[in-house]
VOGU-3710 file (C-alpha; in Angstrom, 3 decimals, decimal comma):
1> mlineyiiky> 5,594/39,544/-41,485  8,954/38,640/-39,948  9,761/35,217/-38,542  10,012/36,477/-34,951  6,512/37,967/-35,161  5,141/34,861/-36,877  6,434/32,613/-34,083  4,516/34,614/-31,491  1,302/34,820/-33,475  1,376/31,156/-34,468
11> leaigtthlf> 1,945/29,914/-30,916  -0,800/32,239/-29,732  -3,123/30,865/-32,434  -2,697/27,281/-31,149  -3,466/28,275/-27,546  -0,047/28,807/-25,994  -0,225/31,462/-23,275  3,350/31,563/-21,917  6,916/31,208/-23,170  9,751/30,553/-20,725
21> gvgganiedi> 13,369/31,485/-21,151  16,341/33,714/-20,440  17,284/36,562/-22,738  20,437/36,971/-24,805  21,698/38,492/-28,023  20,575/35,659/-30,286  17,058/35,277/-28,859  16,175/38,873/-27,961  14,296/39,521/-31,217  11,707/36,895/-30,294
31> ydaayhhgkk> 11,308/38,489/-26,868  10,835/41,809/-28,638  8,142/40,294/-30,843  6,382/38,840/-27,787  6,206/42,304/-26,238  4,936/44,065/-29,356  2,760/41,391/-30,965  1,644/39,020/-28,224  -1,983/39,678/-27,282  -2,696/36,676/-25,065
41> lkailakyeg> 0,825/35,255/-24,951  3,388/36,375/-22,381  7,142/35,784/-22,332  8,420/34,878/-18,853  11,979/35,574/-17,778  13,524/32,759/-15,700  16,756/32,998/-13,740  18,340/29,973/-15,425  17,701/28,312/-18,765  17,435/24,830/-17,227
51> saafmadgys> 14,655/26,133/-14,994  12,987/27,706/-18,030  12,866/24,255/-19,651  11,433/22,832/-16,415  8,828/25,630/-16,463  7,805/24,672/-19,985  7,529/21,050/-18,841  5,408/21,965/-15,809  3,226/24,278/-17,893  2,582/21,446/-20,344
61> rttnklgvam> 1,801/18,859/-17,658  -0,697/21,170/-15,984  -2,450/22,401/-19,134  -1,965/19,437/-21,498  -0,769/22,030/-24,016  2,566/22,612/-25,709  5,264/23,994/-23,412  7,766/26,386/-25,010  11,291/27,165/-23,786  13,669/29,682/-25,383
71> stsgggslnl> 17,342/30,496/-25,016  20,198/32,188/-26,747  23,102/30,163/-28,129  26,206/29,042/-26,258  26,010/28,439/-22,531  22,359/29,418/-22,385  21,394/26,739/-24,862  23,539/24,148/-23,092  21,667/24,904/-19,874  18,394/23,869/-21,510
81> isglgesyss> 19,519/20,269/-21,872  18,698/19,030/-18,355  15,119/20,257/-18,672  14,695/18,893/-22,185  16,017/15,560/-20,934  13,179/15,306/-18,417  10,583/16,210/-21,055  12,152/13,767/-23,525  12,022/10,803/-21,144  8,591/11,690/-19,705
91> htpvlaiigq> 6,991/12,285/-23,123  6,015/15,843/-22,257  5,306/17,972/-25,366  7,845/20,798/-25,271  9,218/22,973/-28,077  12,655/24,525/-27,594  13,488/27,570/-29,715  17,220/28,255/-29,615  18,803/31,328/-31,150  22,031/30,969/-33,113
101> apsdlegkga> 24,837/33,303/-34,090  24,317/35,369/-37,271  24,743/33,214/-40,380  27,661/35,167/-41,817  29,672/34,726/-38,604  29,279/30,974/-38,164  32,619/29,210/-38,258  34,449/32,534/-38,076  35,009/32,797/-34,354  31,558/34,115/-33,497
111> fqdtsgfeds> 30,675/34,337/-29,815  28,659/31,300/-28,669  28,809/29,595/-32,056  27,271/26,089/-32,190  27,230/25,721/-35,970  29,756/22,880/-35,996  31,960/24,802/-38,427  35,688/25,008/-37,749  36,206/24,277/-34,045  32,738/25,213/-32,762
121> ihgddlfgat> 30,394/22,816/-30,965  28,191/20,873/-33,371  24,688/21,888/-32,360  23,033/19,322/-34,618  24,573/16,463/-32,646  24,044/18,112/-29,281  20,513/19,454/-29,569  19,286/16,827/-32,001  19,851/14,282/-29,223  17,408/16,141/-26,946
131> askyykrind> 14,642/16,096/-29,566  12,594/12,904/-29,289  10,191/13,951/-32,057  11,594/16,676/-34,317  14,769/18,675/-34,880  15,607/21,347/-37,454  18,316/23,940/-37,981  16,693/26,800/-39,909  18,965/28,815/-42,186  16,390/30,835/-44,149
141> ainfqqylye> 12,715/31,799/-44,222  11,677/29,813/-47,291  10,003/26,871/-45,508  9,824/28,280/-41,993  6,055/27,913/-41,577  6,324/24,241/-42,523  9,138/23,605/-40,039  7,292/25,268/-37,166  4,097/23,394/-38,033  5,951/20,072/-38,147
151> avtqalsepr> 7,769/20,731/-34,879  4,540/21,512/-33,028  2,570/18,689/-34,648  5,219/16,112/-33,837  5,598/17,246/-30,226  1,840/16,922/-29,637  1,311/13,659/-31,543  1,455/10,223/-29,895  3,832/9,360/-28,430  4,336/12,981/-27,437
161> gtsvllinkd> 7,750/14,493/-26,859  10,280/17,218/-27,552  10,968/19,275/-30,659  13,928/21,613/-31,110  14,398/24,473/-33,601  17,720/26,292/-34,047  17,262/29,694/-35,723  20,029/32,130/-36,646  19,642/35,673/-35,369  19,488/37,180/-38,852
171> vqlqeidpqn> 16,966/34,567/-39,997  14,615/35,572/-37,183  14,250/38,944/-38,929  13,595/37,615/-42,423  10,228/38,027/-44,164  8,003/34,982/-44,601  5,745/34,232/-47,547  2,073/34,616/-46,511  1,075/32,420/-49,481  2,968/29,433/-48,083
181> tyhfkipeik> 0,746/26,350/-47,775  1,608/26,018/-44,075  0,912/29,658/-43,203  -0,952/29,514/-39,848  -1,860/25,876/-40,462  -3,230/24,393/-37,243  -1,406/21,235/-36,084  -2,985/17,942/-37,088  -2,446/15,860/-33,969  -1,890/12,197/-34,756
191> tlsidqsaee> -3,186/9,497/-32,402  -2,878/5,724/-32,540  -6,011/4,087/-33,901  -7,674/0,890/-32,689  -6,648/-1,647/-35,337  -8,051/-5,148/-35,823  -5,550/-6,733/-33,464  -6,385/-4,232/-30,724  -10,131/-4,755/-31,257  -9,760/-8,519/-30,868
201> klqllvkric> -7,888/-8,050/-27,587  -10,555/-5,656/-26,335  -13,220/-8,255/-27,115  -11,155/-10,779/-25,171  -10,834/-8,405/-22,219  -14,588/-7,910/-22,028  -15,089/-11,676/-22,299  -12,694/-12,215/-19,378  -14,516/-9,638/-17,281  -17,861/-11,283/-18,001
211> efsndkpvlv> -16,830/-14,861/-17,315  -15,155/-14,475/-13,926  -17,317/-16,223/-11,386  -15,208/-16,108/-8,258  -14,807/-13,542/-5,536  -11,314/-12,405/-6,486  -10,997/-8,691/-7,342  -9,925/-6,973/-10,527  -7,072/-4,459/-10,238  -6,822/-1,452/-12,549
221> ligdevmrsn> -3,325/0,062/-12,450  -3,436/3,637/-13,747  -0,401/5,436/-15,179  0,293/9,088/-15,914  -0,430/8,769/-19,635  -4,094/8,554/-18,648  -3,877/12,226/-17,658  -1,842/13,173/-20,730  -4,484/11,537/-22,921  -7,338/13,272/-21,075
231> aqgpvltlvd> -8,746/9,845/-20,287  -9,480/10,180/-16,554  -13,252/10,232/-17,096  -13,486/7,080/-19,243  -11,019/5,207/-17,019  -12,991/5,973/-13,849  -16,179/4,957/-15,662  -14,515/1,629/-16,453  -13,510/1,223/-12,812  -17,115/1,796/-11,782
241> linanvavtp> -18,538/-0,553/-14,412  -16,393/-3,500/-13,359  -16,215/-2,643/-9,648  -12,406/-2,712/-9,685  -9,810/-1,759/-7,149  -7,390/0,954/-8,247  -3,666/1,421/-7,784  -1,725/4,234/-9,418  1,847/4,636/-10,584  3,932/7,360/-8,878
251> kakavinnnd> 3,155/10,008/-11,493  -0,600/9,302/-11,596  -1,663/9,887/-8,009  -4,106/12,646/-8,961  -6,209/10,461/-11,281  -8,473/9,181/-8,503  -9,671/10,547/-5,185  -7,109/9,153/-2,733  -9,892/8,696/-0,164  -12,001/6,522/-2,486
261> nrfvgvsgia> -12,544/3,140/-0,816  -11,419/1,381/-4,011  -8,041/3,152/-3,992  -5,309/0,898/-2,604  -2,290/3,146/-3,068  0,807/3,850/-5,147  2,923/1,175/-6,799  6,669/1,228/-7,200  9,546/2,655/-5,220  7,480/4,352/-2,500
271> shtsvqdlmq> 4,701/1,812/-2,611  1,959/1,052/-0,167  1,941/-2,568/0,983  -1,779/-2,611/0,223  -0,868/-2,543/-3,497  1,285/-5,632/-3,077  -1,519/-7,351/-1,145  -4,051/-6,549/-3,847  -1,703/-7,697/-6,615  -1,494/-11,111/-4,949
281> aaelviaigt> -5,270/-11,321/-4,547  -6,369/-10,056/-7,977  -7,840/-12,296/-10,655  -7,237/-9,832/-13,477  -4,899/-6,839/-13,884  -5,598/-4,034/-16,360  -2,692/-1,578/-16,646  -3,654/1,640/-18,427  -1,301/4,442/-19,465  1,941/3,019/-18,082
291> rmalltrvdi> 4,923/1,254/-19,614  5,731/-0,339/-16,254  9,136/1,296/-15,832  11,314/-0,044/-13,014  10,352/2,656/-10,518  6,711/1,785/-11,197  6,902/-2,008/-10,933  9,686/-2,768/-8,446  7,235/-3,783/-5,705  4,917/-5,924/-7,835
301> qdnigsherf> 7,063/-7,380/-10,608  7,423/-10,744/-8,859  3,644/-11,225/-8,727  2,322/-9,553/-11,852  3,332/-12,413/-14,152  0,992/-14,833/-12,405  -2,154/-12,970/-13,515  -4,155/-12,510/-16,663  -3,139/-8,982/-17,611  -3,900/-6,396/-20,262
311> yinyaepyid> -1,690/-3,386/-21,014  -3,282/-0,382/-22,712  -0,856/2,329/-23,812  0,808/3,958/-26,813  3,820/1,599/-26,519  4,718/-1,821/-25,138  5,586/-2,230/-21,436  9,162/-2,488/-20,160  8,808/-6,021/-18,852  10,416/-9,325/-19,761
321> ncesehchvi> 7,542/-11,684/-19,049  4,966/-10,536/-21,577  5,330/-13,403/-24,021  2,836/-15,714/-22,336  -0,748/-16,332/-23,427  -1,935/-14,467/-20,329  -0,315/-11,162/-21,339  -2,079/-8,914/-23,855  -0,633/-5,613/-25,134  -3,029/-3,133/-26,730
331> kaniratver> -1,202/-0,275/-28,481  -3,712/2,460/-29,256  -4,947/5,840/-28,113  -5,789/5,455/-24,433  -8,979/7,496/-24,301  -10,471/5,952/-27,432  -9,536/2,456/-26,271  -11,106/2,782/-22,822  -14,215/4,366/-24,312  -14,454/1,348/-26,621
341> inelltdaki> -14,178/-1,046/-23,648  -16,959/0,829/-21,880  -19,080/0,633/-25,017  -18,554/-3,132/-25,260  -19,401/-3,588/-21,589  -22,552/-1,521/-22,004  -23,565/-3,512/-25,084  -23,056/-6,700/-23,072  -25,407/-5,219/-20,467  -22,815/-5,586/-17,754
351> nrhqhiahqs> -24,152/-4,416/-14,430  -21,626/-4,450/-11,669  -24,211/-5,157/-8,994  -26,048/-7,996/-10,739  -23,689/-9,678/-13,200  -20,169/-9,265/-11,855  -19,432/-11,667/-9,050  -16,037/-10,249/-8,111  -16,083/-7,420/-5,611  -13,696/-4,588/-4,949
361> lkmkvktlep> -11,880/-5,139/-1,686  -12,527/-2,482/0,947  -8,824/-2,237/1,629  -7,316/0,778/3,359  -4,119/2,277/2,009  -1,349/0,932/4,242  1,374/3,447/5,070  4,605/2,828/6,942  5,528/4,173/10,340  8,539/6,517/10,538
371> ssfikkslsg> 11,814/4,726/11,288  15,424/5,657/11,868  18,866/4,170/11,455  20,016/4,868/14,978  16,984/5,642/17,128  14,210/3,459/18,473  11,762/6,171/17,492  11,898/9,577/15,879  10,447/12,741/17,312  6,892/13,633/16,412
381> fnfksvlnlf> 8,235/16,002/13,750  8,901/13,655/10,831  7,884/12,969/7,241  4,609/11,258/8,148  3,396/13,700/10,805  4,290/16,729/8,694  2,678/15,438/5,515  -0,447/14,314/7,369  -0,798/17,896/8,573  -0,463/19,118/4,988
391> ndyieddaii> -3,203/16,645/4,009  -5,535/18,465/6,386  -4,550/21,912/5,121  -3,926/21,830/1,351  -6,835/23,095/-0,742  -8,902/20,582/-2,747  -8,010/22,318/-6,022  -4,311/22,896/-5,327  -1,513/21,653/-7,578  1,408/19,780/-6,022
401> yidagntgaa> 4,866/19,311/-7,521  7,267/16,872/-5,857  11,030/16,676/-6,276  12,885/13,386/-6,443  14,868/11,901/-3,544  13,857/11,232/0,055  11,346/14,081/-0,142  9,729/12,518/-3,199  9,504/9,074/-1,605  7,902/10,498/1,536
411> alhylnapik> 5,423/12,641/-0,380  4,386/9,772/-2,660  3,788/7,584/0,352  2,123/9,978/2,806  0,774/13,001/0,896  -2,671/12,794/-0,721  -3,318/14,279/-4,144  -5,864/17,131/-4,016  -9,310/15,924/-5,093  -9,724/18,600/-7,785
421> ggfeialgmg> -6,104/19,554/-8,328  -2,880/18,015/-9,584  0,052/15,963/-8,315  3,290/15,712/-10,299  6,712/14,185/-9,737  9,628/13,993/-12,157  10,829/10,425/-12,570  11,947/10,628/-16,185  15,467/11,869/-15,605  14,647/12,605/-11,957
431> gmgytfgasi> 16,824/15,706/-11,788  17,175/17,356/-8,374  15,570/20,779/-8,351  13,218/20,077/-11,266  10,214/20,982/-9,184  11,224/24,629/-8,601  10,971/25,532/-12,263  8,185/23,087/-13,126  5,892/24,285/-10,349  6,423/27,894/-11,411
441> gaafssnkrv> 5,414/26,941/-14,961  2,295/25,324/-13,519  1,514/28,436/-11,474  1,545/30,629/-14,574  -1,005/28,369/-16,237  -3,431/28,215/-13,321  -5,161/30,439/-10,814  -4,803/27,688/-8,216  -2,261/27,662/-5,397  0,778/25,537/-6,236
451> ytfagdgafy> 2,791/23,648/-3,606  6,419/22,749/-4,235  7,985/20,000/-2,103  11,765/19,658/-2,301  14,788/18,883/-0,164  17,485/21,342/0,858  19,927/19,753/-1,601  17,535/20,498/-4,457  17,056/24,008/-3,096  20,785/24,703/-3,284
461> mhgmeihtav> 20,741/23,628/-6,936  17,699/25,505/-8,246  16,039/27,273/-5,328  16,945/30,794/-6,437  14,219/30,368/-9,053  11,966/31,378/-6,151  12,962/34,881/-7,246  10,803/34,384/-10,357  7,800/33,536/-8,179  8,476/36,692/-6,153
471> eynlpmvfvi> 8,846/38,869/-9,253  5,521/37,714/-10,671  3,807/37,405/-7,251  2,685/33,844/-7,935  0,340/31,975/-5,535  2,917/29,406/-4,453  4,134/27,680/-1,297  7,668/26,293/-1,439  8,076/23,557/1,182  11,707/22,666/1,810
481> fnnnshgmcy> 12,542/19,587/3,876  15,811/20,731/5,399  17,806/17,919/6,975  21,107/19,640/6,172  22,147/16,998/3,676  21,759/15,455/0,279  19,332/13,137/2,016  19,111/10,232/-0,418  22,873/10,176/-0,999  23,472/10,252/2,766
491> treklyfggs> 21,020/7,365/3,202  22,885/5,399/0,523  26,176/5,988/2,333  24,650/4,577/5,504  23,041/1,555/3,855  25,505/0,542/1,171  28,889/1,847/2,322  28,855/1,200/6,036  28,208/4,758/7,182  31,767/5,299/8,402
501> ytynkfkpsn> 32,070/8,504/6,359  29,873/10,997/4,544  30,253/13,517/1,770  26,620/14,488/1,980  25,937/16,155/5,342  25,984/19,955/5,477  26,553/22,530/8,163  23,211/23,772/9,575  21,412/26,501/7,671  18,354/28,676/8,245
511> igaglqtmfp> 16,863/28,709/4,782  13,645/30,458/5,785  15,424/33,295/7,549  17,825/33,696/4,661  15,073/33,927/2,065  13,080/36,351/4,219  16,101/38,652/4,296  16,731/38,332/0,563  13,109/38,847/-0,482  11,231/41,158/1,942
521> tlyavdinsl> 7,848/40,509/0,276  8,224/36,738/0,614  6,699/35,076/3,659  9,491/32,680/4,682  10,021/30,890/7,975  12,048/28,073/9,542  9,879/25,467/11,281  10,877/23,007/14,006  7,586/21,560/15,286  4,026/20,714/14,313
531> delenafkql> 2,762/23,666/16,366  4,995/26,035/14,403  3,757/24,464/11,158  0,126/25,027/12,166  0,936/28,671/12,935  2,519/28,978/9,493  -0,680/27,643/7,920  -2,591/30,449/9,653  -0,240/32,959/8,029  -0,755/31,337/4,628
541> nihhgpacls> -4,478/31,933/4,999  -3,865/35,690/4,881  -0,802/35,680/2,607  -1,689/34,997/-1,023  1,643/35,623/-2,735  4,648/33,281/-2,733  5,768/31,765/0,571  8,474/29,398/1,772  8,274/26,968/4,685  11,624/25,407/5,595
551> lnldveelpp> 11,051/22,369/7,825  14,025/21,202/9,879  13,838/17,404/9,893  16,084/14,609/11,171  18,727/13,450/8,701  18,638/9,967/10,233  15,018/9,345/9,229  14,688/6,447/6,817  12,347/7,392/3,936  9,588/5,022/2,740
561> flpflnayea> 11,684/4,050/-0,279  11,423/0,337/-1,053  15,069/-0,372/-2,014  16,237/1,333/1,194  13,733/-0,496/3,367  14,792/-3,840/1,895  18,471/-3,027/2,386  17,853/-1,892/5,949  15,983/-5,077/6,852  18,735/-7,167/5,253
571> skdgs> 21,387/-5,332/7,264  19,491/-6,022/10,484  19,172/-9,712/9,616  22,882/-9,916/8,945  23,966/-8,108/12,090
//
C-alpha cells in the first residue's frame, strides 16, 4: 500500500468523513487516492486554502472530530496559515497535510520549494510555528504510520490543537510496511486525570455548596471547552442539582437553552448587563471550560475577585488575582471532573429543593437598545430588530456561525442559540471572513441548515467561498450585514480618532443582486426593511439549497460592544 492510499484509509478508519483543500502538483496524489480508495471519506475542493483550513476548523467544532486540511507547497501552503492560527489559538483539533516538492529537487530551484535549502523558505520554522501539538517533515516511508498516528493522537489529546505533516511528492507514492507496529493503530486519546490535589478541591467545592445558608445565588460560568469535552449533559445536571444561575462565555452560547429562566446571558465584550448584576449578587462562582481570556472577562473582571470561585479546565485561567485562598484551580478532564462533583453531591444527598437555601434568581437577560453616534434614534431596521426576527425564524436544530466585528458583537448580544443546534464564533485569532469557510465545513458534517452571519468587509475578503456552497448545493443561508464599511474599524475611527476622516467607508454595493447574477441557482436578495426580510424567509421555506440575504444597515449604528459603549459614554461626559 502506498502512503497516499494509507492516509485516506487511516483517516477513514478513525471516523473522518471529509478532507478540505485546494489541489496542486504536490498534493494531487492524495486527492487521487481519496477518489479511488475513499469509501466514506470525501475530498472537498475549496476556492482558497485559508478557507479550506477554516472548513476543517468548522467541521471539527461541529462534529468534535479531527478536521483535516490539505494544500500543495508554496503559496498554497502559506495560505493555510491564517486558518491554522485560529485552530491553534482556539484548541481545535486540526491536521494539516502539506505536499512538498520532490526530494531530489529540494534546494535546486524547485518550484514552490519550502525545504529551507539554499535560498528557499524554511518550512520547518514556518509551519512548525502553526503546530501547537505536533509537527513532522516526512522524508521517507519507514516510520510513516507512526508519524501519522502521533499527529492525530496529539491533535485530539488534551489540550487539543493543531498538527502539521509535510510530505514530499515522491514520498507520497512510496510503499509502507504493513508489519509496522503502528499500522492502522487507533489513536489513544490522552485526557487529564483527577489527581489528589484536584480531588481535595472538589471535596472543598461540595462542602462550600452544602454550607451556604443565605439567599445569595450560585453562578456557573460555562465556557466552550464544555462542548469540546462533550460535557454539556453533566454540567447541566450540576446546574440543576445546585439550582444555579448560568452565564456563558461568547463561544459557549449553545450549551444551554437561551430561554431557560436560569440563563442570565453572555459574558465579555458583548455582554448582557444581567451577567454583571448576577456576578455582583453571587455567593459562589464556578467557571467551567474557560480560561477567562480578556474577551470573556472584560465585563466582570472587577467583581470576580470578591467571590469564592472554582475554575475547572485543562489549564489555568488567564487572570492575575488567583493567588488568594478564595480561588481554586482544578486542572483535569472537564467531563470526568463534573461527573465526580455530581457524584459527591449525590452521595451527600443534596436536594436542591430541601437542602440548598440559595435560589437561582429569575433574572431576564438584559439586552441593550439600538443607539447611534449622530441620531437620536435609528430606523426600525437595525441589529436588534433584524436579529429578533431571525430568533423567530431560525430552526431549533440549525447551526449558526458568527464572524467577528460589529456583526459578531450584535449577534452575541441579540441572537439566541438554537435549542438543538450550534452557535460558533471565532475569537481565537478573530480573523475576518473565518465564518464563510468554517460554516461550509460545518454544513458538510451535518444535515442541518447552517446560518452564516458576517459583515460586508468579511464578505469582500472570503465571500467567494459561497461558490463552494453552490457547487455542493449545501443547505446554507449566508446573512451579510452590509453597511458599506469595515464596520468595527469605522466605529473605532469615530470613537478614538475624532471621526474627522475615514479609511473604512465604501461606495454602496448591491451584494445580493451581484451574487444572484453570478450564481443563477443561488437565491440571493438585497433587503432594506423588516417586511422584505419576512418575505425572504417565506422564500427560504421553499428554497433548500444555498441562499444569501444581504441586509442594508446603517453604518452609524453603535454595536453592543462593551469597549465601544464605554468609550461612547466617556465621550459624551467629556463633551
